[in-house]
Rosetta silent file (secondary structure, phi, psi, omega in degrees, C-alpha in Angstrom):
SEQUENCE: MNYQLIAFVGWIVAALMGGLWWGERGRCRAAERWAITGTPDGKPKAVSMVPALEAEDRVHASNQEYSEETIERGVEEVMEAAKRQGMPMDEATARREVTALLVGEDVNVSP
SCORE:     score description
SCORE:     0.000 S_00000001
   1 L     0.000  147.016 -176.887 -290.260  -31.194  180.714 S_00000001
   2 L   -86.274  132.946  177.055 -287.106  -33.202  181.116 S_00000001
   3 H   -62.373  -32.265  178.458 -284.295  -32.640  178.513 S_00000001
   4 H   -71.354  -33.345  172.834 -283.410  -36.281  178.627 S_00000001
   5 H   -65.702  -41.907  177.776 -286.875  -37.339  177.507 S_00000001
   6 H   -65.728  -33.723  176.202 -286.726  -34.871  174.614 S_00000001
   7 H   -73.467  -38.360  163.372 -283.396  -36.183  173.555 S_00000001
   8 H   -49.538  -51.845  166.644 -284.760  -39.742  173.797 S_00000001
   9 H   -50.475  -46.838 -177.742 -287.651  -38.876  171.647 S_00000001
  10 H   -59.526  -41.383 -179.334 -285.283  -37.186  169.269 S_00000001
  11 H   -69.976  -41.952 -179.120 -283.175  -40.333  168.890 S_00000001
  12 H   -61.129  -45.046  179.731 -286.282  -42.569  168.324 S_00000001
  13 H   -63.627  -40.058 -177.947 -287.428  -40.142  165.572 S_00000001
  14 H   -68.926  -38.447  179.023 -284.103  -40.060  163.913 S_00000001
  15 H   -66.899  -38.488 -173.036 -283.913  -43.965  163.983 S_00000001
  16 H   -70.356  -42.624  170.743 -287.414  -44.165  162.454 S_00000001
  17 H   -52.991  -40.009  175.034 -286.272  -41.600  159.743 S_00000001
  18 H   -66.624  -41.720  174.065 -283.320  -43.513  159.039 S_00000001
  19 H   -62.624  -41.532  170.336 -285.163  -46.775  158.783 S_00000001
  20 H   -58.719  -44.530 -178.195 -287.587  -45.107  156.377 S_00000001
  21 H   -65.541  -44.877  179.819 -284.787  -43.760  154.218 S_00000001
  22 H   -71.119  -35.367 -177.369 -282.950  -47.067  154.044 S_00000001
  23 H   -75.551  -36.693  174.330 -286.114  -48.946  153.379 S_00000001
  24 H   -64.032  -42.216 -176.029 -287.233  -46.492  150.567 S_00000001
  25 H   -64.086  -49.157  177.156 -283.689  -46.789  149.105 S_00000001
  26 H   -64.068  -36.014  173.662 -283.954  -50.606  149.076 S_00000001
  27 H   -64.095  -40.076 -177.743 -287.426  -50.496  147.596 S_00000001
  28 H   -63.426  -57.068 -176.353 -286.335  -48.189  144.735 S_00000001
  29 H   -50.759  -48.880 -176.407 -283.356  -50.662  144.024 S_00000001
  30 H   -63.917  -33.341 -177.934 -285.559  -53.652  143.979 S_00000001
  31 H   -70.814  -38.624  179.595 -288.155  -51.974  141.720 S_00000001
  32 H   -65.982  -45.285 -176.125 -285.409  -50.951  139.279 S_00000001
  33 H   -66.878  -24.384 -177.150 -283.955  -54.493  139.346 S_00000001
  34 H   -75.027  -41.233 -178.803 -287.430  -55.922  138.869 S_00000001
  35 H   -68.616  -39.206  179.972 -288.015  -53.732  135.838 S_00000001
  36 H   -74.522  -51.919 -167.825 -284.655  -54.711  134.291 S_00000001
  37 H  -105.659  -17.377  178.623 -284.315  -58.467  135.174 S_00000001
  38 L    92.429    0.388  179.461 -287.857  -59.480  136.133 S_00000001
  39 L  -143.403  133.174 -173.980 -286.918  -60.383  139.647 S_00000001
  40 L   -63.753  -25.390  175.964 -286.317  -58.013  142.648 S_00000001
  41 L   -90.894  -10.972 -170.530 -282.998  -60.017  143.609 S_00000001
  42 L   -76.025  156.205  177.142 -281.597  -60.491  140.186 S_00000001
  43 L   -94.769  146.081  177.930 -278.355  -58.886  138.847 S_00000001
  44 L   -62.823  141.697  175.283 -278.425  -56.987  135.521 S_00000001
  45 L   -71.874  -35.402 -172.977 -277.039  -59.250  132.619 S_00000001
  46 L  -126.461  156.247  165.333 -275.190  -56.360  130.962 S_00000001
  47 L  -113.636  129.774  179.091 -273.592  -53.171  132.026 S_00000001
  48 L   -58.193  125.220  176.500 -274.143  -49.998  130.086 S_00000001
  49 L  -131.453  152.461  167.719 -270.744  -48.642  128.654 S_00000001
  50 L   -62.127  131.333 -178.892 -269.753  -45.810  126.747 S_00000001
  51 L   -70.623  154.120  175.738 -268.924  -46.778  123.134 S_00000001
  52 L   -63.117  158.977 -175.504 -265.421  -46.628  122.075 S_00000001
  53 H   -71.708  -29.765 -179.277 -264.282  -43.724  120.130 S_00000001
  54 H   -66.781  -38.890 -177.276 -263.397  -46.197  117.212 S_00000001
  55 H   -75.201  -34.968  169.772 -267.076  -47.343  117.187 S_00000001
  56 H   -63.158  -38.157 -179.791 -268.320  -43.846  117.215 S_00000001
  57 H   -73.811  -31.836  173.890 -266.090  -42.922  114.232 S_00000001
  58 H   -69.055  -34.736  166.489 -267.475  -46.005  112.307 S_00000001
  59 H   -60.474  -45.661 -176.914 -271.004  -44.763  112.860 S_00000001
  60 H   -67.678  -38.919 -177.303 -270.148  -41.248  111.816 S_00000001
  61 H   -68.975  -37.870 -175.272 -268.376  -42.540  108.613 S_00000001
  62 H   -65.962  -35.171 -177.393 -271.361  -44.846  107.789 S_00000001
  63 H   -72.691  -14.444 -176.712 -273.615  -41.917  108.277 S_00000001
  64 L   -97.772   -4.446  172.677 -271.652  -39.851  105.659 S_00000001
  65 L   -93.430  124.915  173.724 -272.127  -42.541  102.947 S_00000001
  66 L  -127.360  135.414 -174.629 -275.066  -42.036  100.731 S_00000001
  67 L   -65.772  168.270  178.521 -276.110  -44.127   97.731 S_00000001
  68 H   -76.945  -25.398  178.388 -276.220  -42.573   94.311 S_00000001
  69 H   -68.151  -37.703  176.727 -280.033  -43.255   94.203 S_00000001
  70 H   -67.869  -39.443  178.769 -280.521  -40.968   97.209 S_00000001
  71 H   -70.860  -38.894  179.896 -278.489  -38.225   95.711 S_00000001
  72 H   -61.975  -41.476  177.069 -280.386  -38.562   92.370 S_00000001
  73 H   -61.936  -46.954 -179.188 -283.728  -38.530   94.278 S_00000001
  74 H   -68.101  -27.648  176.714 -282.637  -35.516   96.035 S_00000001
  75 H   -73.931  -39.234  176.660 -281.456  -33.680   92.986 S_00000001
  76 H   -58.844  -37.771 -178.587 -284.831  -34.349   91.223 S_00000001
  77 H   -68.418  -39.715 -172.144 -286.625  -32.831   94.297 S_00000001
  78 H   -72.188  -43.446  178.199 -284.424  -29.825   94.420 S_00000001
  79 H   -64.979  -43.474 -175.367 -284.811  -29.185   90.606 S_00000001
  80 H   -65.249  -43.628  177.163 -288.621  -29.624   90.750 S_00000001
  81 H   -57.349  -39.018  172.747 -288.721  -27.135   93.714 S_00000001
  82 H   -62.623  -42.957  175.225 -286.583  -24.675   91.794 S_00000001
  83 H   -61.638  -46.370  176.987 -288.768  -25.041   88.785 S_00000001
  84 H   -54.869  -38.558 -179.691 -291.859  -24.495   90.833 S_00000001
  85 H   -85.573   -3.783 -176.749 -290.358  -21.246   92.220 S_00000001
  86 L    74.906   25.373  176.966 -289.195  -20.095   88.760 S_00000001
  87 L   -99.886  138.816  171.643 -285.497  -20.200   89.653 S_00000001
  88 L   -77.400  131.297 -177.903 -282.923  -21.465   87.061 S_00000001
  89 L  -143.982  128.893  170.474 -280.892  -24.250   88.488 S_00000001
  90 L   -91.471  167.002 -174.010 -278.478  -26.636   86.631 S_00000001
  91 H   -67.081  -35.552  179.963 -277.968  -30.214   87.755 S_00000001
  92 H   -58.397  -42.439  177.310 -274.423  -29.620   89.014 S_00000001
  93 H   -63.448  -50.492  176.429 -275.533  -26.893   91.451 S_00000001
  94 H   -50.137  -49.496  179.054 -278.413  -29.196   92.576 S_00000001
  95 H   -58.552  -44.735  179.741 -276.115  -32.091   93.027 S_00000001
  96 H   -60.274  -45.297  178.502 -273.720  -29.923   95.039 S_00000001
  97 H   -69.519  -32.251  175.310 -276.460  -28.701   97.298 S_00000001
  98 H   -73.323  -39.778  179.857 -277.963  -32.053   97.929 S_00000001
  99 H   -64.442  -42.375  173.606 -274.618  -33.424   98.717 S_00000001
 100 H   -58.192  -45.119  174.590 -273.979  -30.621  101.196 S_00000001
 101 H   -59.627  -45.831 -177.842 -277.377  -31.222  102.813 S_00000001
 102 H   -60.748  -38.104 -175.866 -276.738  -34.927  103.150 S_00000001
 103 H   -76.478  -21.771 -178.439 -273.293  -34.483  104.734 S_00000001
 104 L    90.814   21.548  176.312 -274.844  -31.846  107.076 S_00000001
 105 L   -88.800  152.377  179.263 -272.881  -28.795  106.011 S_00000001
 106 L   -83.446  107.386 -176.730 -274.672  -25.440  106.042 S_00000001
 107 L   -61.929  -16.861 -175.006 -275.009  -24.395  102.349 S_00000001
 108 L   -93.409   -1.987 -177.178 -275.482  -20.737  103.469 S_00000001
 109 L  -111.981  117.198 -178.885 -272.209  -20.243  105.102 S_00000001
 110 L   -73.775  146.333 -179.272 -269.289  -19.236  102.931 S_00000001
 111 L   -71.715    0.000    0.000 -265.749  -20.730  103.805 S_00000001
C-alpha cells in the first residue's frame, strides 16, 4: 500500500473530524442562544455579573434583621419545647437562644 494514499486518507479523516467538531460547537451555541433569547442568532439581552461587595453586604445585613414578632414566636416555641421536655427555662435565656439561632451563631460553642 502506498504511504501517500494513507496520508491522503488521514487528511480527509482529520478534515471531517474538524468539520464535525466545529459544527457541533456551532450547534451547541445556537441551542444555548435559542434557549435564552428564543432565536438561534439572537444576542443575550443581559450579561451575568458577580454582584458587588456592597450589594452582598446589604443582603447580609438585611438577613441579620428580624422582626420582634419573629423573635417572640421563636421564644414561645422554645419555651413550649422546654416545657414539654420538663426543662426549666426563663424567657431571657429563650430570647438569647432564639436570637443566636436567627443570627446563625452556634449556641453550643463557647467563646
